[in-house]
PDB file of N, CA, C and O in Angstrom:
ATOM      1  N   MET A   1      -3.261  13.536 -19.770  1.00  0.00           N
ATOM      2  CA  MET A   1      -3.458  13.319 -18.256  1.00  0.00           C
ATOM      3  C   MET A   1      -1.972  11.848 -17.418  1.00  0.00           C
ATOM      4  O   MET A   1      -2.180  10.635 -17.401  1.00  0.00           O
ATOM      5  N   ASN A   2      -1.290  12.211 -17.131  1.00  0.00           N
ATOM      6  CA  ASN A   2      -0.060  10.733 -16.885  1.00  0.00           C
ATOM      7  C   ASN A   2      -1.162   9.519 -16.481  1.00  0.00           C
ATOM      8  O   ASN A   2      -2.140   9.723 -15.762  1.00  0.00           O
ATOM      9  N   LYS A   3      -0.872   8.431 -16.983  1.00  0.00           N
ATOM     10  CA  LYS A   3      -1.623   7.075 -16.367  1.00  0.00           C
ATOM     11  C   LYS A   3      -1.154   6.868 -15.219  1.00  0.00           C
ATOM     12  O   LYS A   3      -1.974   6.511 -14.373  1.00  0.00           O
ATOM     13  N   THR A   4       0.087   6.996 -14.855  1.00  0.00           N
ATOM     14  CA  THR A   4       0.576   6.768 -13.251  1.00  0.00           C
ATOM     15  C   THR A   4      -0.093   7.690 -11.636  1.00  0.00           C
ATOM     16  O   THR A   4      -0.262   7.428 -10.445  1.00  0.00           O
ATOM     17  N   LEU A   5      -0.282   8.831 -12.569  1.00  0.00           N
ATOM     18  CA  LEU A   5      -0.820   9.600 -11.317  1.00  0.00           C
ATOM     19  C   LEU A   5      -2.401   8.921 -11.176  1.00  0.00           C
ATOM     20  O   LEU A   5      -2.891   8.367 -10.192  1.00  0.00           O
ATOM     21  N   ALA A   6      -3.132   9.221 -12.796  1.00  0.00           N
ATOM     22  CA  ALA A   6      -4.488   8.827 -12.702  1.00  0.00           C
ATOM     23  C   ALA A   6      -5.028   7.358 -11.838  1.00  0.00           C
ATOM     24  O   ALA A   6      -6.066   7.141 -11.213  1.00  0.00           O
ATOM     25  N   THR A   7      -4.092   6.686 -12.058  1.00  0.00           N
ATOM     26  CA  THR A   7      -3.392   5.325 -10.601  1.00  0.00           C
ATOM     27  C   THR A   7      -3.666   5.689  -9.580  1.00  0.00           C
ATOM     28  O   THR A   7      -4.731   5.733  -8.963  1.00  0.00           O
ATOM     29  N   ASN A   8      -2.486   6.027  -9.321  1.00  0.00           N
ATOM     30  CA  ASN A   8      -2.091   5.994  -8.042  1.00  0.00           C
ATOM     31  C   ASN A   8      -2.777   7.688  -7.616  1.00  0.00           C
ATOM     32  O   ASN A   8      -2.464   8.378  -6.646  1.00  0.00           O
ATOM     33  N   PHE A   9      -3.545   7.931  -8.454  1.00  0.00           N
ATOM     34  CA  PHE A   9      -5.051   8.972  -7.359  1.00  0.00           C
ATOM     35  C   PHE A   9      -6.172   7.960  -6.948  1.00  0.00           C
ATOM     36  O   PHE A   9      -6.775   7.954  -5.874  1.00  0.00           O
ATOM     37  N   ILE A  10      -6.306   7.273  -7.797  1.00  0.00           N
ATOM     38  CA  ILE A  10      -7.732   6.386  -8.118  1.00  0.00           C
ATOM     39  C   ILE A  10      -7.538   5.471  -6.571  1.00  0.00           C
ATOM     40  O   ILE A  10      -8.516   5.431  -5.825  1.00  0.00           O
ATOM     41  N   ALA A  11      -6.461   4.880  -6.224  1.00  0.00           N
ATOM     42  CA  ALA A  11      -5.655   4.261  -6.081  1.00  0.00           C
ATOM     43  C   ALA A  11      -6.267   4.870  -3.915  1.00  0.00           C
ATOM     44  O   ALA A  11      -7.053   4.370  -3.110  1.00  0.00           O
ATOM     45  N   SER A  12      -5.452   5.958  -3.877  1.00  0.00           N
ATOM     46  CA  SER A  12      -5.609   6.895  -2.991  1.00  0.00           C
ATOM     47  C   SER A  12      -6.327   7.190  -2.228  1.00  0.00           C
ATOM     48  O   SER A  12      -6.277   7.146  -0.999  1.00  0.00           O
ATOM     49  N   VAL A  13      -7.719   7.813  -3.513  1.00  0.00           N
ATOM     50  CA  VAL A  13      -8.740   7.796  -3.193  1.00  0.00           C
ATOM     51  C   VAL A  13     -10.745   6.912  -2.679  1.00  0.00           C
ATOM     52  O   VAL A  13     -11.851   7.240  -2.250  1.00  0.00           O
ATOM     53  N   ILE A  14      -9.607   5.175  -3.370  1.00  0.00           N
ATOM     54  CA  ILE A  14     -10.392   4.081  -2.820  1.00  0.00           C
ATOM     55  C   ILE A  14      -9.737   3.749  -1.302  1.00  0.00           C
ATOM     56  O   ILE A  14     -10.489   3.414  -0.387  1.00  0.00           O
ATOM     57  N   LEU A  15      -8.272   3.867  -1.100  1.00  0.00           N
ATOM     58  CA  LEU A  15      -8.357   3.997  -0.100  1.00  0.00           C
ATOM     59  C   LEU A  15      -8.609   4.869   1.492  1.00  0.00           C
ATOM     60  O   LEU A  15      -8.668   4.483   2.660  1.00  0.00           O
ATOM     61  N   VAL A  16      -8.731   6.436   0.705  1.00  0.00           N
ATOM     62  CA  VAL A  16      -9.250   6.908   1.909  1.00  0.00           C
ATOM     63  C   VAL A  16     -11.053   6.973   2.585  1.00  0.00           C
ATOM     64  O   VAL A  16     -11.699   7.432   3.527  1.00  0.00           O
ATOM     65  N   LEU A  17     -11.225   6.089   1.222  1.00  0.00           N
ATOM     66  CA  LEU A  17     -12.492   5.871   1.212  1.00  0.00           C
ATOM     67  C   LEU A  17     -13.056   4.664   2.271  1.00  0.00           C
ATOM     68  O   LEU A  17     -14.190   4.422   2.684  1.00  0.00           O
ATOM     69  N   SER A  18     -11.809   4.053   2.505  1.00  0.00           N
ATOM     70  CA  SER A  18     -12.188   3.296   3.143  1.00  0.00           C
ATOM     71  C   SER A  18     -11.690   3.410   4.780  1.00  0.00           C
ATOM     72  O   SER A  18     -11.502   2.455   5.534  1.00  0.00           O
ATOM     73  N   PHE A  19     -11.586   4.379   4.994  1.00  0.00           N
ATOM     74  CA  PHE A  19     -11.821   4.719   6.797  1.00  0.00           C
ATOM     75  C   PHE A  19     -12.950   5.540   6.678  1.00  0.00           C
ATOM     76  O   PHE A  19     -12.886   6.470   7.483  1.00  0.00           O
ATOM     77  N   ILE A  20     -14.133   5.559   5.867  1.00  0.00           N
ATOM     78  CA  ILE A  20     -14.979   6.027   6.449  1.00  0.00           C
ATOM     79  C   ILE A  20     -15.868   4.827   6.428  1.00  0.00           C
ATOM     80  O   ILE A  20     -15.848   4.156   5.397  1.00  0.00           O
ATOM     81  N   GLU A  21     -17.103   4.234   7.988  1.00  0.00           N
ATOM     82  CA  GLU A  21     -17.888   3.459   7.476  1.00  0.00           C
ATOM     83  C   GLU A  21     -18.911   2.855   6.920  1.00  0.00           C
ATOM     84  O   GLU A  21     -20.136   2.959   6.990  1.00  0.00           O
ATOM     85  N   SER A  22     -18.210   2.247   6.393  1.00  0.00           N
ATOM     86  CA  SER A  22     -19.375   1.698   5.705  1.00  0.00           C
ATOM     87  C   SER A  22     -19.025   0.308   5.580  1.00  0.00           C
ATOM     88  O   SER A  22     -17.869  -0.104   5.677  1.00  0.00           O
ATOM     89  N   PRO A  23     -20.187  -0.518   5.330  1.00  0.00           N
ATOM     90  CA  PRO A  23     -20.193  -2.035   5.435  1.00  0.00           C
ATOM     91  C   PRO A  23     -18.511  -2.678   4.354  1.00  0.00           C
ATOM     92  O   PRO A  23     -17.575  -3.466   4.490  1.00  0.00           O
ATOM     93  N   TYR A  24     -18.848  -2.051   3.718  1.00  0.00           N
ATOM     94  CA  TYR A  24     -17.560  -1.962   2.545  1.00  0.00           C
ATOM     95  C   TYR A  24     -16.550  -1.543   3.396  1.00  0.00           C
ATOM     96  O   TYR A  24     -17.379  -1.349   4.286  1.00  0.00           O
ATOM     97  N   GLN A  25     -15.721  -1.293   3.818  1.00  0.00           N
ATOM     98  CA  GLN A  25     -15.039  -0.445   4.862  1.00  0.00           C
ATOM     99  C   GLN A  25     -13.412  -1.566   4.308  1.00  0.00           C
ATOM    100  O   GLN A  25     -12.579  -1.379   3.421  1.00  0.00           O
ATOM    101  N   ASN A  26     -13.567  -2.606   5.268  1.00  0.00           N
ATOM    102  CA  ASN A  26     -12.899  -3.682   4.614  1.00  0.00           C
ATOM    103  C   ASN A  26     -12.306  -4.159   3.593  1.00  0.00           C
ATOM    104  O   ASN A  26     -11.106  -4.387   3.439  1.00  0.00           O
ATOM    105  N   ILE A  27     -13.364  -4.341   2.736  1.00  0.00           N
ATOM    106  CA  ILE A  27     -13.376  -4.402   0.973  1.00  0.00           C
ATOM    107  C   ILE A  27     -11.867  -3.515   0.086  1.00  0.00           C
ATOM    108  O   ILE A  27     -10.885  -3.750  -0.618  1.00  0.00           O
ATOM    109  N   LEU A  28     -12.889  -1.999   1.018  1.00  0.00           N
ATOM    110  CA  LEU A  28     -11.964  -0.847  -0.225  1.00  0.00           C
ATOM    111  C   LEU A  28     -10.814  -0.369   0.797  1.00  0.00           C
ATOM    112  O   LEU A  28     -10.379   0.780   0.877  1.00  0.00           O
ATOM    113  N   PHE A  29     -10.372  -1.577   1.632  1.00  0.00           N
ATOM    114  CA  PHE A  29      -9.055  -1.069   2.327  1.00  0.00           C
ATOM    115  C   PHE A  29      -7.816  -2.007   1.593  1.00  0.00           C
ATOM    116  O   PHE A  29      -6.622  -1.936   1.305  1.00  0.00           O
ATOM    117  N   ASN A  30      -9.045  -2.980   1.500  1.00  0.00           N
ATOM    118  CA  ASN A  30      -7.638  -3.851   0.970  1.00  0.00           C
ATOM    119  C   ASN A  30      -7.865  -3.654  -0.847  1.00  0.00           C
ATOM    120  O   ASN A  30      -7.246  -3.895  -1.883  1.00  0.00           O
ATOM    121  N   VAL A  31      -8.148  -3.525  -0.752  1.00  0.00           N
ATOM    122  CA  VAL A  31      -8.253  -2.769  -2.223  1.00  0.00           C
ATOM    123  C   VAL A  31      -7.011  -1.654  -3.338  1.00  0.00           C
ATOM    124  O   VAL A  31      -6.384  -1.766  -4.391  1.00  0.00           O
ATOM    125  N   GLY A  32      -7.262  -0.521  -2.126  1.00  0.00           N
ATOM    126  CA  GLY A  32      -6.831   0.459  -1.928  1.00  0.00           C
ATOM    127  C   GLY A  32      -5.089   0.310  -1.764  1.00  0.00           C
ATOM    128  O   GLY A  32      -4.065   0.707  -2.318  1.00  0.00           O
ATOM    129  N   ALA A  33      -5.614  -0.725  -0.361  1.00  0.00           N
ATOM    130  CA  ALA A  33      -3.669  -0.863  -0.312  1.00  0.00           C
ATOM    131  C   ALA A  33      -3.000  -1.700  -1.365  1.00  0.00           C
ATOM    132  O   ALA A  33      -1.889  -1.287  -1.700  1.00  0.00           O
ATOM    133  N   PHE A  34      -3.385  -2.667  -1.893  1.00  0.00           N
ATOM    134  CA  PHE A  34      -2.910  -3.288  -2.542  1.00  0.00           C
ATOM    135  C   PHE A  34      -2.719  -2.842  -4.072  1.00  0.00           C
ATOM    136  O   PHE A  34      -1.802  -3.313  -4.744  1.00  0.00           O
ATOM    137  N   ALA A  35      -3.732  -1.805  -4.645  1.00  0.00           N
ATOM    138  CA  ALA A  35      -3.284  -1.114  -5.828  1.00  0.00           C
ATOM    139  C   ALA A  35      -2.682  -0.022  -5.514  1.00  0.00           C
ATOM    140  O   ALA A  35      -2.098   0.177  -6.579  1.00  0.00           O
ATOM    141  N   LEU A  36      -2.353   0.933  -4.769  1.00  0.00           N
ATOM    142  CA  LEU A  36      -1.282   1.799  -4.718  1.00  0.00           C
ATOM    143  C   LEU A  36      -0.034   1.330  -3.848  1.00  0.00           C
ATOM    144  O   LEU A  36       0.690   2.154  -3.288  1.00  0.00           O
ATOM    145  N   SER A  37       0.139   0.180  -3.783  1.00  0.00           N
ATOM    146  CA  SER A  37       1.473  -0.359  -3.340  1.00  0.00           C
ATOM    147  C   SER A  37       1.679  -1.185  -4.693  1.00  0.00           C
ATOM    148  O   SER A  37       2.850  -1.061  -5.050  1.00  0.00           O
ATOM    149  N   GLY A  38       0.901  -2.030  -5.614  1.00  0.00           N
ATOM    150  CA  GLY A  38       1.475  -2.385  -6.916  1.00  0.00           C
ATOM    151  C   GLY A  38       1.756  -1.292  -8.016  1.00  0.00           C
ATOM    152  O   GLY A  38       2.455  -1.546  -8.998  1.00  0.00           O
ATOM    153  N   SER A  39       1.138   0.017  -7.786  1.00  0.00           N
ATOM    154  CA  SER A  39       1.373   0.714  -8.597  1.00  0.00           C
ATOM    155  C   SER A  39       2.220   1.530  -8.187  1.00  0.00           C
ATOM    156  O   SER A  39       2.763   2.115  -9.123  1.00  0.00           O
ATOM    157  N   LEU A  40       2.772   1.994  -6.644  1.00  0.00           N
ATOM    158  CA  LEU A  40       4.293   2.348  -6.542  1.00  0.00           C
ATOM    159  C   LEU A  40       5.348   1.311  -6.878  1.00  0.00           C
ATOM    160  O   LEU A  40       6.437   1.603  -7.371  1.00  0.00           O
ATOM    161  N   THR A  41       4.831  -0.310  -6.483  1.00  0.00           N
ATOM    162  CA  THR A  41       6.222  -0.991  -6.896  1.00  0.00           C
ATOM    163  C   THR A  41       6.748  -0.784  -8.059  1.00  0.00           C
ATOM    164  O   THR A  41       7.749  -0.122  -8.334  1.00  0.00           O
ATOM    165  N   ASN A  42       5.776  -1.594  -9.005  1.00  0.00           N
ATOM    166  CA  ASN A  42       5.903  -1.505 -10.673  1.00  0.00           C
ATOM    167  C   ASN A  42       6.912   0.459 -11.534  1.00  0.00           C
ATOM    168  O   ASN A  42       7.639   0.724 -12.492  1.00  0.00           O
ATOM    169  N   ASN A  43       6.267   1.220 -10.388  1.00  0.00           N
ATOM    170  CA  ASN A  43       6.990   2.378 -10.891  1.00  0.00           C
ATOM    171  C   ASN A  43       8.200   2.199 -10.815  1.00  0.00           C
ATOM    172  O   ASN A  43       8.964   2.241 -11.779  1.00  0.00           O
ATOM    173  N   LEU A  44       8.573   1.939  -9.449  1.00  0.00           N
ATOM    174  CA  LEU A  44      10.438   1.687  -8.975  1.00  0.00           C
ATOM    175  C   LEU A  44      11.030   1.147 -10.391  1.00  0.00           C
ATOM    176  O   LEU A  44      11.749   1.566 -11.298  1.00  0.00           O
ATOM    177  N   ALA A  45      10.218  -0.176 -10.008  1.00  0.00           N
ATOM    178  CA  ALA A  45      10.882  -1.315 -11.145  1.00  0.00           C
ATOM    179  C   ALA A  45      11.363  -0.929 -12.344  1.00  0.00           C
ATOM    180  O   ALA A  45      12.554  -1.010 -12.648  1.00  0.00           O
ATOM    181  N   VAL A  46      10.363  -0.445 -13.164  1.00  0.00           N
ATOM    182  CA  VAL A  46      10.427   0.623 -14.577  1.00  0.00           C
ATOM    183  C   VAL A  46      11.839   1.568 -14.320  1.00  0.00           C
ATOM    184  O   VAL A  46      12.881   1.676 -14.968  1.00  0.00           O
ATOM    185  N   TYR A  47      11.494   2.009 -13.427  1.00  0.00           N
ATOM    186  CA  TYR A  47      12.601   2.948 -13.104  1.00  0.00           C
ATOM    187  C   TYR A  47      13.829   2.633 -13.091  1.00  0.00           C
ATOM    188  O   TYR A  47      14.712   3.087 -13.820  1.00  0.00           O
ATOM    189  N   MET A  48      13.940   1.684 -12.090  1.00  0.00           N
ATOM    190  CA  MET A  48      15.138   0.359 -12.343  1.00  0.00           C
ATOM    191  C   MET A  48      15.647   0.168 -13.584  1.00  0.00           C
ATOM    192  O   MET A  48      16.741   0.315 -14.128  1.00  0.00           O
ATOM    193  N   LEU A  49      14.554  -0.202 -13.890  1.00  0.00           N
ATOM    194  CA  LEU A  49      15.596  -0.737 -15.501  1.00  0.00           C
ATOM    195  C   LEU A  49      15.942   0.120 -15.782  1.00  0.00           C
ATOM    196  O   LEU A  49      17.168   0.112 -15.884  1.00  0.00           O
ATOM    197  N   PHE A  50      15.119   1.740 -16.188  1.00  0.00           N
ATOM    198  CA  PHE A  50      16.585   2.432 -17.298  1.00  0.00           C
ATOM    199  C   PHE A  50      17.576   3.354 -15.847  1.00  0.00           C
ATOM    200  O   PHE A  50      18.635   3.017 -15.318  1.00  0.00           O
ATOM    201  N   GLU A  51      17.247   3.802 -15.747  1.00  0.00           N
ATOM    202  CA  GLU A  51      18.443   4.299 -14.297  1.00  0.00           C
ATOM    203  C   GLU A  51      19.327   3.841 -13.759  1.00  0.00           C
ATOM    204  O   GLU A  51      19.009   2.655 -13.846  1.00  0.00           O
ATOM    205  N   LYS A  52      20.146   3.850 -13.294  1.00  0.00           N
ATOM    206  CA  LYS A  52      21.092   3.651 -12.573  1.00  0.00           C
ATOM    207  C   LYS A  52      21.265   4.457 -11.086  1.00  0.00           C
ATOM    208  O   LYS A  52      21.519   5.638 -10.850  1.00  0.00           O
ATOM    209  N   ILE A  53      20.944   2.959  -9.919  1.00  0.00           N
ATOM    210  CA  ILE A  53      19.921   3.778  -8.687  1.00  0.00           C
ATOM    211  C   ILE A  53      21.817   3.361  -8.411  1.00  0.00           C
ATOM    212  O   ILE A  53      22.468   2.605  -9.132  1.00  0.00           O
ATOM    213  N   PRO A  54      22.470   4.298  -6.875  1.00  0.00           N
ATOM    214  CA  PRO A  54      23.958   4.117  -6.693  1.00  0.00           C
ATOM    215  C   PRO A  54      23.195   2.906  -5.799  1.00  0.00           C
ATOM    216  O   PRO A  54      21.991   2.849  -5.551  1.00  0.00           O
ATOM    217  N   PHE A  55      24.447   1.769  -5.306  1.00  0.00           N
ATOM    218  CA  PHE A  55      23.909   1.277  -3.959  1.00  0.00           C
ATOM    219  C   PHE A  55      23.090   0.406  -4.143  1.00  0.00           C
ATOM    220  O   PHE A  55      23.071  -0.371  -3.188  1.00  0.00           O
ATOM    221  N   ILE A  56      22.019   0.021  -5.341  1.00  0.00           N
ATOM    222  CA  ILE A  56      21.191  -0.402  -5.432  1.00  0.00           C
ATOM    223  C   ILE A  56      21.517  -1.983  -6.809  1.00  0.00           C
ATOM    224  O   ILE A  56      21.552  -1.603  -7.980  1.00  0.00           O
ATOM    225  N   TYR A  57      21.629  -2.853  -6.676  1.00  0.00           N
ATOM    226  CA  TYR A  57      22.271  -4.093  -7.623  1.00  0.00           C
ATOM    227  C   TYR A  57      20.927  -3.952  -7.997  1.00  0.00           C
ATOM    228  O   TYR A  57      19.878  -3.806  -7.369  1.00  0.00           O
ATOM    229  N   GLY A  58      21.385  -4.075  -9.783  1.00  0.00           N
ATOM    230  CA  GLY A  58      20.297  -4.673 -10.463  1.00  0.00           C
ATOM    231  C   GLY A  58      19.369  -3.668 -11.292  1.00  0.00           C
ATOM    232  O   GLY A  58      18.318  -3.825 -11.913  1.00  0.00           O
ATOM    233  N   SER A  59      20.164  -2.613 -11.053  1.00  0.00           N
ATOM    234  CA  SER A  59      19.288  -1.212 -11.491  1.00  0.00           C
ATOM    235  C   SER A  59      20.466  -0.741 -12.895  1.00  0.00           C
ATOM    236  O   SER A  59      21.617  -0.676 -12.464  1.00  0.00           O
ATOM    237  N   GLY A  60      20.410  -0.575 -13.689  1.00  0.00           N
ATOM    238  CA  GLY A  60      20.414  -0.071 -14.540  1.00  0.00           C
ATOM    239  C   GLY A  60      20.676  -1.338 -15.193  1.00  0.00           C
ATOM    240  O   GLY A  60      21.816  -1.582 -15.588  1.00  0.00           O
ATOM    241  N   VAL A  61      19.766  -2.138 -15.340  1.00  0.00           N
ATOM    242  CA  VAL A  61      19.935  -2.753 -16.959  1.00  0.00           C
ATOM    243  C   VAL A  61      19.994  -2.158 -18.328  1.00  0.00           C
ATOM    244  O   VAL A  61      20.563  -2.715 -19.266  1.00  0.00           O
ATOM    245  N   VAL A  62      19.655  -1.516 -18.373  1.00  0.00           N
ATOM    246  CA  VAL A  62      19.117  -1.604 -19.701  1.00  0.00           C
ATOM    247  C   VAL A  62      20.757  -0.395 -20.311  1.00  0.00           C
ATOM    248  O   VAL A  62      21.571  -0.634 -21.203  1.00  0.00           O
ATOM    249  N   GLN A  63      20.684   0.620 -19.530  1.00  0.00           N
ATOM    250  CA  GLN A  63      22.269   1.123 -19.919  1.00  0.00           C
ATOM    251  C   GLN A  63      23.353   0.524 -19.804  1.00  0.00           C
ATOM    252  O   GLN A  63      24.232   0.846 -20.603  1.00  0.00           O
ATOM    253  N   ASN A  64      23.697  -0.672 -18.655  1.00  0.00           N
ATOM    254  CA  ASN A  64      25.120  -1.152 -18.465  1.00  0.00           C
ATOM    255  C   ASN A  64      24.577  -2.462 -20.043  1.00  0.00           C
ATOM    256  O   ASN A  64      25.571  -3.180 -20.158  1.00  0.00           O
ATOM    257  N   ASN A  65      23.433  -2.962 -21.188  1.00  0.00           N
ATOM    258  CA  ASN A  65      23.633  -3.162 -21.674  1.00  0.00           C
ATOM    259  C   ASN A  65      22.796  -3.327 -23.494  1.00  0.00           C
ATOM    260  O   ASN A  65      22.361  -4.166 -24.282  1.00  0.00           O
ATOM    261  N   PHE A  66      22.990  -2.024 -23.344  1.00  0.00           N
ATOM    262  CA  PHE A  66      21.980  -0.778 -24.838  1.00  0.00           C
ATOM    263  C   PHE A  66      22.936  -2.227 -26.259  1.00  0.00           C
ATOM    264  O   PHE A  66      22.521  -2.969 -27.150  1.00  0.00           O
ATOM    265  N   ASP A  67      24.000  -1.966 -25.781  1.00  0.00           N
ATOM    266  CA  ASP A  67      24.720  -2.702 -26.971  1.00  0.00           C
ATOM    267  C   ASP A  67      24.280  -4.038 -27.583  1.00  0.00           C
ATOM    268  O   ASP A  67      24.040  -4.364 -28.746  1.00  0.00           O
ATOM    269  N   GLN A  68      24.250  -4.830 -26.205  1.00  0.00           N
ATOM    270  CA  GLN A  68      23.459  -5.995 -26.412  1.00  0.00           C
ATOM    271  C   GLN A  68      22.094  -6.384 -26.862  1.00  0.00           C
ATOM    272  O   GLN A  68      21.637  -7.416 -27.355  1.00  0.00           O
ATOM    273  N   PHE A  69      21.535  -5.112 -26.501  1.00  0.00           N
ATOM    274  CA  PHE A  69      19.912  -5.173 -26.810  1.00  0.00           C
ATOM    275  C   PHE A  69      19.470  -4.787 -28.522  1.00  0.00           C
ATOM    276  O   PHE A  69      18.580  -5.174 -29.279  1.00  0.00           O
ATOM    277  N   LYS A  70      20.594  -3.837 -28.629  1.00  0.00           N
ATOM    278  CA  LYS A  70      20.304  -3.311 -29.663  1.00  0.00           C
ATOM    279  C   LYS A  70      21.091  -4.322 -30.715  1.00  0.00           C
ATOM    280  O   LYS A  70      20.959  -4.120 -31.922  1.00  0.00           O
ATOM    281  N   ALA A  71      21.868  -5.354 -30.260  1.00  0.00           N
ATOM    282  CA  ALA A  71      22.059  -5.874 -31.802  1.00  0.00           C
ATOM    283  C   ALA A  71      21.262  -7.061 -32.277  1.00  0.00           C
ATOM    284  O   ALA A  71      21.325  -7.639 -33.362  1.00  0.00           O
ATOM    285  N   ALA A  72      20.066  -7.433 -30.638  1.00  0.00           N
ATOM    286  CA  ALA A  72      19.390  -8.227 -30.338  1.00  0.00           C
ATOM    287  C   ALA A  72      18.030  -8.593 -31.424  1.00  0.00           C
ATOM    288  O   ALA A  72      17.428  -9.528 -31.952  1.00  0.00           O
ATOM    289  N   ILE A  73      18.085  -6.487 -31.257  1.00  0.00           N
ATOM    290  CA  ILE A  73      16.815  -6.268 -31.646  1.00  0.00           C
ATOM    291  C   ILE A  73      17.203  -5.851 -33.590  1.00  0.00           C
ATOM    292  O   ILE A  73      16.287  -5.967 -34.404  1.00  0.00           O
ATOM    293  N   LYS A  74      18.471  -5.444 -33.997  1.00  0.00           N
ATOM    294  CA  LYS A  74      18.471  -5.622 -35.494  1.00  0.00           C
ATOM    295  C   LYS A  74      18.166  -7.479 -35.632  1.00  0.00           C
ATOM    296  O   LYS A  74      17.178  -8.076 -36.058  1.00  0.00           O
ATOM    297  N   GLY A  75      19.277  -7.920 -35.157  1.00  0.00           N
ATOM    298  CA  GLY A  75      18.762  -9.399 -35.257  1.00  0.00           C
ATOM    299  C   GLY A  75      17.411  -9.804 -35.483  1.00  0.00           C
ATOM    300  O   GLY A  75      17.291 -10.202 -36.641  1.00  0.00           O
ATOM    301  N   LEU A  76      16.456  -9.854 -34.898  1.00  0.00           N
ATOM    302  CA  LEU A  76      15.527  -9.450 -34.435  1.00  0.00           C
ATOM    303  C   LEU A  76      14.617  -9.320 -35.882  1.00  0.00           C
ATOM    304  O   LEU A  76      13.850 -10.186 -36.301  1.00  0.00           O
ATOM    305  N   VAL A  77      14.914  -7.985 -36.540  1.00  0.00           N
ATOM    306  CA  VAL A  77      14.543  -7.326 -37.348  1.00  0.00           C
ATOM    307  C   VAL A  77      14.644  -8.097 -38.751  1.00  0.00           C
ATOM    308  O   VAL A  77      13.970  -8.520 -39.690  1.00  0.00           O
ATOM    309  N   LEU A  78      16.077  -7.977 -38.200  1.00  0.00           N
ATOM    310  CA  LEU A  78      16.405  -8.147 -39.825  1.00  0.00           C
ATOM    311  C   LEU A  78      15.545  -9.833 -40.307  1.00  0.00           C
ATOM    312  O   LEU A  78      15.607 -10.249 -41.464  1.00  0.00           O
TER     313      LEU A  78
END
């Protein structure tokens, strides 16, 4: 199972459970909302590291600097 989908699913379930009347309704909403937004933001950030997105500054850093990364890793290993 994909960890990303599992994390998003659990956060979504917690967020949906917050709409059921309970004494923990406010806490569940905050936990679900922050977990889901954090997970989606991290997914976008990792995607932007490796893929170039048109008109978005800073995307595709690994693609643009691959030769520098390769040389730095080679120097680190040797």
